[in-house]
C-alpha positions, 0 to 999 in steps of 0.5 A, a space after each residue: 292900713 287900707 292901701 287900695 281896692 280890688 275885685 275877685 275875678 275867679 272863685 278861687 281867689 284871683 283878684 284884679 287891682 291897680 299895679 301901683 296898689 300892689 307894688 306897695 306890698 313889695 319888700 325893700 329889694 323891690 322883688 319879693 312880696 311882703 305881707 298883705 291881706 285881702 279882707 274877706 267878709 263871709 257868712 254871719 259876718 265872719 272875717 277872713 284875712 286872706 294872705 296875698 300869696 302871689 302877684 303878677 304886675 303888668 307894665 306900663 299898664 297900671 294893672 296887677 293880678 293877685 291871689 288871696 289864699 284860698 286855704 287849699 293847703 290847710 283845708 283841701 276838701 273845703 277851700 275858701 271860695 268867693 263870688 266873681 264879677 263879670 268883665 267886658 271888653 266893650 266900653 260905653 258911649 260918651 255920657 253913659 252912666 258908670 259907677 265904681 265901688 271902692 274903699 277910699 280914705 280909711 283910717 289905719 285899722 287897729 286890731 289891738 283894740 278889744 272893745 270895737 272891731 276894725 271897720 272898713 268903709 266902702 261905698 258906690 261912686 257914680 259918674 259919666 263916661 267921657 272918652 277913650 284915649 288910645 294914643 296917650 301922650 300923658 307923662 303918667 299914663 303912657 297907655 290907653 285909658 278912658 276918662 270918667 267924671 267919677 270922683 276918685 279918692 285915695 284908696 279907691 285905686 284898683 276898684 272896679 268900674 261898672 257899666 250900666 248893666 253891671 259889667 266891669 269895664 275898667 280899673 280905677 287908676 288915677 283921679 284929679 283934684 282941681 282944688 281952687 282952679 276954674 274946673 273945681 266943680 268938674 271931676 276927672 278920673 282915669 281908668 284902665 280898660 280890663 281888655 288891657 289885662 288879657 295878655 297878662 301871665 298869672 303867676 302859678 295859681 293855687 288851684 284845688 286839684 279836684 275843682 271844676 276849674 282844674 278839670 277845664 285845663 287841658 292835660 299838660 298845659 303849663 300853669 306858669 303860662 296861664 294868661 287872663 285870656 286863657 282863664 276866660 277860655 277855660 271858664 275861670 274868668 267871666 267875660 260878656 260877651 265871651 272872648 273869641 
């Protein structure tokens, strides 16, 4: 089943999503990573189910970084690569246009059927930026977040939130359904700014040793201490404007 959405931030399979999405992959002990995949559509509609090899969780912020298998161990000279999105720490002004791409409300995928291929439906959803909440007293959001009028459906959590120039400013976290209440015509969703992830330490990454990215890491640097800020400094992750 489709448990959420995410987006690549490096060419070698690092992706960002919501903490509560990737926590669904934990085993019964709550410490080990169970079986999960990223559905990767390549050229000529070839589909790779990329096993999620490792996840770094950030709490209380609802952010997680995972890495999808890039096949470097099986095919060291030809690992699977992907496009990466550009991030920004800048936020829009109130009422500016924002948009997300997500995979909400998908049915369970049945790979046993031979007559049809499983399909995952994704789409764009737009809205307006409302405000940044720095000192949150919300019981479910005890950290900075921003509000938008994007309608967030189940399965959209973890998806990227873009500004009007196409930069990712945040991550889908929580949406509210007012039902029959007086505000039912108003959509409200909460997003975590990507800036909150800068200090997140990634688990040891699966990085092709011959790659351009590997050459940017100083000799002797401990890969177990790599943060998102470090990856941006080394050019693995793109920020606009560049981080100082």
